[in-house]
C-alpha positions as CSV (number, residue, x, y, z in Angstrom):
1,X,119.0,11.4,26.0
2,X,121.8,9.5,24.3
3,X,123.0,8.3,27.7
4,X,119.5,7.1,28.7
5,X,119.4,5.1,25.4
6,X,122.9,3.7,25.9
7,X,121.7,0.8,28.1
8,X,119.2,-0.3,25.4
9,X,121.9,0.0,22.7
10,X,124.1,-2.3,24.8
11,X,121.3,-4.8,25.3
12,X,120.5,-4.8,21.6
13,X,124.2,-5.3,20.8
14,X,124.6,-8.3,23.1
15,X,121.3,-10.1,22.6
16,X,120.7,-12.8,20.1
17,X,117.0,-11.9,19.5
18,X,114.9,-8.9,20.5
19,X,111.1,-8.8,20.7
20,X,108.8,-5.9,20.1
21,X,105.0,-6.2,20.6
22,X,104.2,-4.2,17.4
23,X,105.8,-3.2,14.1
24,X,105.6,0.4,15.1
25,X,107.6,-0.1,18.3
26,X,110.2,-2.1,16.4
27,X,110.5,0.8,13.9
28,X,111.5,3.2,16.8
29,X,114.8,1.3,17.2
30,X,117.9,2.1,15.1
31,X,117.7,0.6,11.7
32,X,120.9,-1.3,12.4
33,X,119.2,-3.4,15.1
34,X,115.8,-3.9,13.5
35,X,116.6,-7.1,11.6
36,X,117.3,-8.9,14.9
37,X,114.0,-7.7,16.5
38,X,111.0,-10.0,16.0
39,X,107.4,-8.7,16.3
40,X,105.3,-10.7,18.7
41,X,102.6,-9.3,20.9
42,X,102.2,-10.8,24.4
43,X,98.7,-11.9,23.4
44,X,95.4,-12.3,25.4
45,X,93.3,-15.2,26.7
46,X,90.7,-15.6,24.0
47,X,89.0,-18.4,25.9
48,X,88.3,-16.1,28.8
49,X,87.7,-12.9,26.8
50,X,84.4,-13.7,25.0
51,X,81.1,-11.9,24.5
52,X,78.4,-12.4,27.2
53,X,75.0,-11.1,26.2
54,X,73.8,-11.7,29.8
55,X,76.5,-9.6,31.4
56,X,75.2,-7.4,34.2
57,X,76.9,-5.0,36.7
58,X,76.1,-2.4,39.4
59,X,77.8,1.0,39.4
60,X,79.1,2.5,42.7
61,X,76.0,4.7,42.8
62,X,73.8,1.6,42.6
63,X,72.7,1.8,39.0
64,X,72.1,-1.6,37.4
65,X,73.4,-1.9,33.9
66,X,73.5,-4.8,31.5
67,X,74.6,-5.8,28.0
68,X,72.3,-4.5,25.3
69,X,71.9,-1.1,26.9
70,X,73.5,2.1,25.4
71,X,76.8,2.0,27.3
72,X,80.0,3.6,26.2
73,X,83.2,2.4,27.9
74,X,86.8,3.8,28.3
75,X,89.7,2.0,29.9
76,X,93.2,3.1,30.9
77,X,95.6,2.2,33.7
78,X,95.4,5.9,34.6
79,X,93.1,8.6,33.2
80,X,95.5,10.9,31.3
81,X,96.1,12.6,28.0
82,X,98.5,10.0,26.6
83,X,95.5,7.7,26.5
84,X,93.2,10.4,25.2
85,X,91.1,10.8,28.4
86,X,90.7,14.5,27.8
87,X,89.4,13.8,24.3
88,X,87.0,11.1,25.5
89,X,85.5,13.4,28.2
90,X,84.8,16.0,25.5
91,X,83.2,13.4,23.4
92,X,81.0,12.0,26.2
93,X,79.6,15.5,26.8
94,X,78.4,15.5,23.2
95,X,77.2,11.9,23.4
96,X,75.1,12.5,26.5
97,X,73.6,15.6,24.9
98,X,72.6,13.6,21.8
99,X,71.6,10.4,23.6
100,X,69.6,11.0,26.8
101,X,69.9,7.4,28.1
102,X,73.5,6.6,27.3
103,X,75.8,5.7,30.3
104,X,79.6,6.0,30.4
105,X,81.7,3.5,32.3
106,X,85.2,4.8,32.9
107,X,87.9,2.5,34.3
108,X,91.2,3.8,35.5
109,X,93.1,5.4,38.3
110,X,94.0,9.0,39.0
111,X,97.8,8.7,39.0
112,X,100.0,9.6,36.1
113,X,101.8,6.8,34.2
114,X,103.1,9.0,31.3
115,X,103.4,12.7,30.9
116,X,102.7,15.3,33.5
117,X,100.0,16.1,36.0
118,X,97.5,18.7,35.0
119,X,98.4,22.4,35.7
120,X,95.2,23.4,37.4
121,X,93.9,20.4,39.3
122,X,95.2,17.4,41.4
123,X,94.1,14.9,38.8
124,X,93.2,14.8,35.1
125,X,89.7,13.6,36.1
126,X,89.1,16.7,38.2
127,X,90.6,18.9,35.5
128,X,88.2,17.5,32.8
129,X,85.2,17.6,35.1
130,X,85.8,21.3,35.5
131,X,85.9,21.7,31.7
132,X,82.9,19.6,30.5
133,X,79.3,19.3,31.7
134,X,78.3,15.7,32.2
135,X,75.3,14.0,33.7
136,X,76.6,12.6,37.0
137,X,73.8,10.0,37.1
138,X,75.1,8.6,33.8
139,X,78.8,9.0,34.2
140,X,80.5,6.3,36.3
141,X,84.1,6.4,37.4
142,X,85.0,2.9,38.5
143,X,88.6,3.4,39.4
144,X,90.9,0.3,39.0
145,X,88.9,-2.9,39.0
146,X,89.7,-6.6,39.7
147,X,90.0,-8.4,36.3
148,X,86.7,-10.2,36.5
149,X,84.8,-6.9,37.1
150,X,86.8,-5.2,34.4
151,X,85.9,-8.0,32.0
152,X,82.2,-7.5,32.8
153,X,82.5,-3.9,31.9
154,X,83.8,-4.8,28.5
155,X,81.1,-7.4,28.0
156,X,78.3,-4.9,28.9
157,X,79.7,-2.2,26.5
158,X,77.8,-1.1,23.4
159,X,80.8,0.9,22.2
160,X,84.4,0.9,23.5
161,X,86.5,4.0,22.9
162,X,90.3,3.5,22.7
163,X,92.5,6.5,22.2
164,X,96.2,6.8,22.4
165,X,99.1,8.8,21.2
166,X,101.5,6.9,18.9
167,X,102.8,4.7,21.7
168,X,102.4,1.1,23.0
169,X,99.3,-0.9,22.1
170,X,97.3,-1.6,25.3
171,X,96.0,-5.0,26.1
172,X,92.6,-3.4,26.8
173,X,92.0,-2.8,23.1
174,X,92.6,-6.5,22.2
175,X,90.6,-7.6,25.3
176,X,87.7,-5.4,24.2
177,X,87.9,-6.9,20.7
178,X,88.0,-10.4,22.2
179,X,84.7,-9.5,24.0
180,X,83.1,-8.6,20.7
181,X,82.6,-4.9,21.6
182,X,82.2,-2.4,18.7
183,X,85.4,-0.3,18.7
184,X,86.0,3.4,18.1
185,X,89.8,3.9,18.1
186,X,92.2,6.7,17.3
187,X,93.8,6.5,13.9
188,X,97.3,6.3,15.3
189,X,100.2,3.9,15.3
190,X,100.2,1.1,16.4
191,X,96.4,1.0,16.6
192,X,96.2,0.6,12.8
193,X,98.0,-2.7,13.1
194,X,95.0,-4.3,14.7
195,X,92.0,-2.1,13.7
196,X,90.9,-2.0,10.0
197,X,88.5,0.9,9.5
198,X,84.9,-0.2,8.9
199,X,86.0,-3.9,9.0
200,X,86.6,-4.6,12.7
201,X,86.2,-1.1,14.1
202,X,86.1,2.6,13.3
203,X,89.2,4.8,13.2
204,X,89.0,8.5,13.9
205,X,91.7,11.2,14.2
206,X,92.9,11.4,17.8
207,X,91.7,14.9,18.4
208,X,88.4,14.6,16.5
209,X,85.7,14.9,19.2
210,X,82.9,15.2,16.7
211,X,84.2,12.2,14.8
212,X,84.2,10.1,18.0
Protein backbone atom coordinates (compact mmCIF):
# COMPACT_ATOMS: atom_id res chain seq x y z
CA UNK A 1 0.00 0.00 0.00
CA UNK A 2 2.86 2.40 0.75
CA UNK A 3 4.31 1.68 -2.69
CA UNK A 4 0.98 2.34 -4.37
CA UNK A 5 0.76 5.70 -2.57
CA UNK A 6 4.35 6.64 -3.44
CA UNK A 7 3.40 8.06 -6.86
CA UNK A 8 0.80 10.37 -5.30
CA UNK A 9 3.33 11.46 -2.68
CA UNK A 10 5.85 12.32 -5.39
CA UNK A 11 3.21 14.28 -7.30
CA UNK A 12 2.21 16.22 -4.19
CA UNK A 13 5.83 16.93 -3.44
CA UNK A 14 6.53 18.33 -6.91
CA UNK A 15 3.29 20.15 -7.69
CA UNK A 16 2.71 23.83 -6.99
CA UNK A 17 -1.01 23.44 -6.25
CA UNK A 18 -3.21 20.39 -5.79
CA UNK A 19 -6.98 20.25 -6.26
CA UNK A 20 -9.55 18.09 -4.45
CA UNK A 21 -13.27 18.15 -5.28
CA UNK A 22 -14.38 18.01 -1.62
CA UNK A 23 -13.01 18.85 1.80
CA UNK A 24 -13.34 15.22 2.84
CA UNK A 25 -11.16 14.06 -0.05
CA UNK A 26 -8.52 16.64 0.80
CA UNK A 27 -8.55 15.39 4.40
CA UNK A 28 -7.53 11.90 3.23
CA UNK A 29 -4.10 13.21 2.20
CA UNK A 30 -1.22 13.50 4.65
CA UNK A 31 -1.54 16.61 6.82
CA UNK A 32 1.84 17.79 5.52
CA UNK A 33 0.39 18.28 2.02
CA UNK A 34 -3.11 19.54 2.81
CA UNK A 35 -2.17 23.26 2.90
CA UNK A 36 -1.20 23.13 -0.81
CA UNK A 37 -4.42 21.36 -1.86
CA UNK A 38 -7.34 23.61 -2.76
CA UNK A 39 -10.96 22.42 -2.68
CA UNK A 40 -12.78 22.99 -5.97
CA UNK A 41 -15.45 20.71 -7.36
CA UNK A 42 -15.59 20.28 -11.15
CA UNK A 43 -19.09 21.78 -11.16
CA UNK A 44 -22.19 21.13 -13.26
CA UNK A 45 -23.99 23.00 -16.03
CA UNK A 46 -26.76 24.76 -14.10
CA UNK A 47 -28.15 26.31 -17.28
CA UNK A 48 -28.84 22.86 -18.72
CA UNK A 49 -29.76 21.12 -15.47
CA UNK A 50 -33.06 22.74 -14.54
CA UNK A 51 -36.52 21.54 -13.50
CA UNK A 52 -38.98 20.64 -16.25
CA UNK A 53 -42.56 20.09 -15.06
CA UNK A 54 -43.44 18.80 -18.54
CA UNK A 55 -40.76 16.09 -18.66
CA UNK A 56 -42.03 12.79 -20.04
CA UNK A 57 -40.39 9.47 -20.86
CA UNK A 58 -41.11 5.91 -21.92
CA UNK A 59 -39.61 2.89 -20.12
CA UNK A 60 -38.18 -0.11 -22.04
CA UNK A 61 -41.43 -1.97 -21.30
CA UNK A 62 -43.47 0.83 -22.86
CA UNK A 63 -44.78 2.53 -19.72
CA UNK A 64 -45.23 6.28 -20.19
CA UNK A 65 -44.15 8.30 -17.15
CA UNK A 66 -44.07 12.03 -16.54
CA UNK A 67 -43.13 14.62 -13.98
CA UNK A 68 -45.69 14.86 -11.20
CA UNK A 69 -46.19 11.10 -10.86
CA UNK A 70 -44.81 9.14 -7.86
CA UNK A 71 -41.41 8.18 -9.29
CA UNK A 72 -38.34 7.27 -7.25
CA UNK A 73 -34.98 7.42 -9.04
CA UNK A 74 -31.53 5.98 -8.42
CA UNK A 75 -28.42 6.66 -10.50
CA UNK A 76 -24.91 5.18 -10.45
CA UNK A 77 -22.29 4.44 -13.09
CA UNK A 78 -22.63 0.80 -12.04
CA UNK A 79 -25.14 -0.76 -9.65
CA UNK A 80 -23.00 -1.89 -6.71
CA UNK A 81 -22.71 -1.65 -2.92
CA UNK A 82 -20.26 1.29 -2.86
CA UNK A 83 -23.14 3.36 -4.19
CA UNK A 84 -25.72 1.76 -1.91
CA UNK A 85 -27.55 -0.18 -4.62
CA UNK A 86 -28.27 -3.09 -2.26
CA UNK A 87 -29.74 -0.71 0.33
CA UNK A 88 -31.84 1.06 -2.29
CA UNK A 89 -33.32 -2.21 -3.55
CA UNK A 90 -34.38 -3.17 -0.03
CA UNK A 91 -35.96 0.26 0.39
CA UNK A 92 -37.83 0.00 -2.94
CA UNK A 93 -39.37 -3.26 -1.77
CA UNK A 94 -40.85 -1.41 1.21
CA UNK A 95 -41.80 1.67 -0.86
CA UNK A 96 -43.73 -0.40 -3.40
CA UNK A 97 -45.52 -2.24 -0.62
CA UNK A 98 -46.55 1.07 1.00
CA UNK A 99 -47.30 2.96 -2.25
CA UNK A 100 -49.12 0.81 -4.87
CA UNK A 101 -48.53 3.19 -7.80
CA UNK A 102 -44.91 4.28 -7.21
CA UNK A 103 -42.47 3.50 -10.01
CA UNK A 104 -38.70 3.11 -9.63
CA UNK A 105 -36.34 4.27 -12.40
CA UNK A 106 -32.85 2.81 -11.95
CA UNK A 107 -29.98 4.07 -14.10
CA UNK A 108 -26.63 2.26 -14.19
CA UNK A 109 -24.65 -0.59 -15.68
CA UNK A 110 -23.96 -4.08 -14.38
CA UNK A 111 -20.17 -3.86 -14.24
CA UNK A 112 -18.15 -3.22 -11.07
CA UNK A 113 -16.38 0.12 -10.70
CA UNK A 114 -15.39 -0.33 -7.07
CA UNK A 115 -15.25 -3.31 -4.76
CA UNK A 116 -15.97 -6.90 -5.76
CA UNK A 117 -18.51 -8.83 -7.77
CA UNK A 118 -21.29 -10.53 -5.78
CA UNK A 119 -20.51 -14.00 -4.45
CA UNK A 120 -23.65 -15.74 -5.70
CA UNK A 121 -24.68 -14.02 -8.94
CA UNK A 122 -23.13 -12.60 -12.12
CA UNK A 123 -24.16 -9.01 -11.22
CA UNK A 124 -25.35 -7.10 -8.18
CA UNK A 125 -28.65 -6.46 -9.96
CA UNK A 126 -29.32 -10.18 -10.22
CA UNK A 127 -28.11 -10.73 -6.67
CA UNK A 128 -30.56 -8.21 -5.28
CA UNK A 129 -33.47 -9.34 -7.45
CA UNK A 130 -33.06 -12.75 -5.83
CA UNK A 131 -33.20 -11.18 -2.37
CA UNK A 132 -36.10 -8.74 -2.67
CA UNK A 133 -39.59 -9.00 -4.13
CA UNK A 134 -40.40 -6.12 -6.44
CA UNK A 135 -43.22 -5.42 -8.86
CA UNK A 136 -41.59 -5.84 -12.30
CA UNK A 137 -44.25 -3.62 -13.86
CA UNK A 138 -43.10 -0.74 -11.64
CA UNK A 139 -39.36 -1.43 -11.50
CA UNK A 140 -37.46 -0.18 -14.55
CA UNK A 141 -33.77 -0.87 -15.09
CA UNK A 142 -32.65 1.61 -17.73
CA UNK A 143 -28.97 0.69 -17.99
CA UNK A 144 -26.60 3.46 -19.03
CA UNK A 145 -28.31 6.32 -20.82
CA UNK A 146 -27.34 9.15 -23.17
CA UNK A 147 -27.10 12.35 -21.16
CA UNK A 148 -30.33 13.85 -22.52
CA UNK A 149 -32.35 10.78 -21.51
CA UNK A 150 -30.62 10.65 -18.13
CA UNK A 151 -31.51 14.30 -17.58
CA UNK A 152 -35.16 13.53 -18.37
CA UNK A 153 -35.16 10.79 -15.73
CA UNK A 154 -34.02 13.29 -13.11
CA UNK A 155 -36.59 15.86 -14.23
CA UNK A 156 -39.41 13.29 -13.91
CA UNK A 157 -38.32 12.20 -10.43
CA UNK A 158 -40.45 12.85 -7.36
CA UNK A 159 -37.65 11.68 -5.05
CA UNK A 160 -34.03 10.91 -5.89
CA UNK A 161 -32.13 8.52 -3.62
CA UNK A 162 -28.36 9.01 -3.45
CA UNK A 163 -26.38 6.59 -1.29
CA UNK A 164 -22.63 6.21 -1.04
CA UNK A 165 -19.90 4.98 1.24
CA UNK A 166 -17.56 7.78 2.42
CA UNK A 167 -16.00 8.23 -0.99
CA UNK A 168 -16.07 10.68 -3.90
CA UNK A 169 -19.11 12.91 -4.44
CA UNK A 170 -20.95 11.95 -7.62
CA UNK A 171 -21.92 14.49 -10.22
CA UNK A 172 -25.34 12.82 -10.28
CA UNK A 173 -26.22 14.19 -6.83
CA UNK A 174 -25.46 17.77 -7.86
CA UNK A 175 -27.25 17.24 -11.18
CA UNK A 176 -30.36 15.98 -9.39
CA UNK A 177 -30.22 19.04 -7.14
CA UNK A 178 -29.90 21.25 -10.21
CA UNK A 179 -33.09 19.65 -11.58
CA UNK A 180 -34.92 20.57 -8.38
CA UNK A 181 -35.55 16.98 -7.33
CA UNK A 182 -36.28 16.24 -3.65
CA UNK A 183 -33.24 14.37 -2.34
CA UNK A 184 -32.90 11.48 0.12
CA UNK A 185 -29.17 10.94 0.70
CA UNK A 186 -26.91 8.94 2.95
CA UNK A 187 -25.55 10.78 5.97
CA UNK A 188 -21.96 10.17 4.92
CA UNK A 189 -18.94 12.23 3.96
CA UNK A 190 -18.69 14.07 1.61
CA UNK A 191 -22.48 14.17 1.06
CA UNK A 192 -22.85 16.38 4.13
CA UNK A 193 -20.85 19.06 2.33
CA UNK A 194 -23.73 19.73 -0.08
CA UNK A 195 -26.87 18.39 1.63
CA UNK A 196 -28.15 20.09 4.77
CA UNK A 197 -30.76 17.91 6.45
CA UNK A 198 -34.33 19.24 6.14
CA UNK A 199 -33.07 22.33 4.27
CA UNK A 200 -32.17 21.09 0.77
CA UNK A 201 -32.65 17.35 1.29
CA UNK A 202 -33.07 14.59 3.85
CA UNK A 203 -30.10 12.73 5.29
CA UNK A 204 -30.46 9.17 6.56
CA UNK A 205 -27.89 6.63 7.81
CA UNK A 206 -26.50 4.62 4.91
CA UNK A 207 -27.88 1.26 6.11
CA UNK A 208 -31.25 2.58 7.35
CA UNK A 209 -33.72 0.99 4.93
CA UNK A 210 -36.71 2.07 7.01
CA UNK A 211 -35.38 5.62 7.22
CA UNK A 212 -35.07 5.82 3.44
